[in-house]
C-alpha positions in Angstrom: 16.5 64.5 193.1 16.1 61.0 195.3 15.4 61.4 199.3 19.1 60.5 200.7 19.8 57.6 203.1 21.3 58.0 206.6 22.4 54.5 207.5 24.0 54.4 210.9 26.4 51.4 211.8 25.5 47.9 213.2 26.2 48.0 217.2 27.8 44.8 218.6 24.8 44.3 220.9 22.3 44.4 217.4 24.9 42.1 216.1 24.4 39.5 218.0 20.8 39.2 217.4 21.1 39.2 214.0 21.6 35.7 211.8 23.3 35.5 208.9 20.3 35.5 206.5 19.0 38.9 207.8 22.6 40.3 207.5 22.6 38.7 204.1 19.5 40.4 203.5 20.4 44.2 204.4 23.2 43.7 202.7 22.1 43.1 199.4 19.5 45.6 200.1 21.5 48.2 200.5 23.4 47.6 197.8 20.6 47.6 195.2 19.4 50.5 196.7 22.7 52.7 195.9 22.1 51.3 192.4 18.8 51.9 191.6 18.8 55.7 193.5 22.4 56.9 192.7 24.4 54.7 189.8 21.8 53.3 187.7 24.1 53.4 184.5 25.5 49.8 185.7 22.2 47.8 185.0 23.4 48.3 181.2 26.7 48.0 181.8 29.3 45.3 180.2 29.4 42.6 183.2 32.9 41.5 182.0 34.7 44.6 182.5 36.9 45.5 185.1 34.5 48.7 185.5 32.2 46.9 186.7 33.5 44.3 188.6 35.0 47.1 190.5 31.7 48.6 191.2 30.2 46.0 192.5 33.3 45.4 194.9 32.9 48.9 196.1 29.5 48.6 197.1 30.1 45.6 198.7 32.6 46.9 200.8 30.5 50.3 201.6 27.7 47.9 202.9 30.1 45.5 205.0 31.8 48.6 206.3 28.3 49.3 208.2 29.1 45.7 210.6 31.7 45.9 213.2 34.0 43.5 213.4 33.9 40.7 214.9 31.6 39.8 212.2 31.6 35.8 212.0 32.2 34.6 208.5 32.1 38.0 207.0 34.1 36.7 204.2 31.6 34.0 203.7 28.9 36.8 203.4 30.8 38.7 201.2 31.1 36.2 198.7 27.5 34.7 198.7 26.6 38.5 198.3 28.8 38.8 195.3 27.3 35.6 193.8 23.8 36.9 194.3 24.3 40.0 192.8 26.2 38.4 189.7 23.3 35.9 189.2 20.5 38.7 189.2 22.8 40.4 186.5 22.6 37.6 184.2 18.9 36.7 185.3 16.3 37.7 182.2 14.3 39.4 185.5 16.5 42.2 185.4 15.5 43.5 181.8 12.3 44.5 183.7 14.3 46.7 186.3 15.7 48.4 183.3 12.6 49.2 181.8 11.1 50.5 184.8 14.2 52.7 184.7 14.0 54.4 181.8 11.3 56.1 182.1 11.5 59.6 181.4 11.5 62.4 184.1 11.8 59.7 186.8 11.9 61.2 190.2 13.4 58.2 192.4 12.9 58.3 196.8 14.2 55.8 198.9 13.1 54.5 202.5 10.9 57.6 202.7 8.9 57.3 205.5 5.2 58.1 205.4 2.2 57.8 207.1 -1.1 58.3 206.8 -4.8 57.6 209.1 -7.1 54.4 207.8 -10.2 53.7 209.6 -8.8 56.5 212.5 -5.6 54.9 213.0 -2.2 55.9 211.8 -0.6 53.4 209.7 3.3 53.9 209.2 5.2 52.7 205.9 8.5 53.0 204.9 8.7 51.4 201.0 12.3 50.6 199.7 11.9 52.6 196.7 9.4 55.1 195.0 9.4 55.8 192.0 6.8 59.3 190.4 6.8 59.8 187.0 4.0 62.4 185.5 0.9 59.2 185.4 2.9 56.8 187.3 3.3 56.1 191.4 5.3 52.5 192.1 6.6 50.7 194.5 9.4 48.6 194.8 9.7 46.4 198.4 12.9 44.4 198.4 13.2 40.9 199.7 15.8 38.1 200.0 13.0 35.6 199.6 9.4 35.7 198.3 7.5 34.5 201.5 4.2 36.0 200.2 2.1 35.6 203.7 4.7 37.6 205.6 4.4 40.7 202.5 0.8 40.7 201.8 0.4 43.0 204.8 2.8 45.2 204.2 2.3 45.2 200.5 -1.9 46.7 201.0 -0.4 48.7 203.6 1.6 50.6 200.4 -1.8 50.0 198.0 -3.8 52.2 200.6 -0.6 55.0 201.2 -0.4 55.4 197.4 -4.3 56.0 196.5 -4.3 58.2 198.9 -1.6 60.2 198.1 -2.8 60.3 194.6 -6.2 59.4 193.8 -6.0 60.1 189.6 -2.5 58.4 189.3 -1.7 54.9 187.9 -0.4 52.8 191.0 2.2 49.6 190.5 3.8 48.0 193.5 6.9 45.2 192.9 8.2 43.1 194.8 12.0 42.1 194.2 13.7 38.9 195.7 17.5 38.6 195.7 17.3 35.1 195.8 16.6 34.0 193.2 16.5 37.0 191.5 13.3 38.5 190.4 10.7 41.5 189.8 7.4 40.4 190.4 4.5 42.9 190.0 2.0 42.6 192.6 -0.7 45.2 191.9 -1.2 47.4 189.5 -4.4 50.3 189.3 -4.4 52.0 186.3 -7.2 54.6 185.3 -6.6 53.9 181.6 -7.7 50.1 182.4 -9.9 49.9 185.7 -9.4 46.5 185.9 -7.2 45.6 189.4 -5.1 42.8 190.3 -5.4 40.9 193.9 -1.9 41.4 195.3 0.2 37.9 195.0 -1.9 37.3 191.9 -0.1 35.6 189.1 -0.1 38.0 185.7 1.8 35.9 184.2 
């Protein structure tokens, strides 16, 4: 069973400090966490059905509920979120997510706050989603857009954490960008095939 996320509503004071891009990224973050941890059946639904549209609308409304009025450009943000999600489901990249979540005996943890000791200093991390299979540890990290310079240190910390957590497991780290939608493997370490890919190396 995945860990439950308890998200507090955003206060008006904090809301004033956030621009539209930050709010957009957070809303998409909430929605994809819910889908991948609680409602993965939606990945294989017919996108032309009313049920699919109703589910997407429901998740958007649940995410927007964290932001009290007055939320400037609420309708514009809602429209952009829907457009980005629909594009994601139409993207060939969605097949990579389907494959990851089709694995047997899959355990899903979201926003699992963790600590580890590195060179005498405590490192705090909170990956967006951790997947555990009998053989693999997999981390999924969400971003609105790809920004390799800002992501590199963060993903390297995830890599070191997983190595300390389990020295006898395969490790994979994926970066999921919402716009444009992409699922990119940034790191892999396999016991069967002991080659390692550097973070941000194009493995395609």
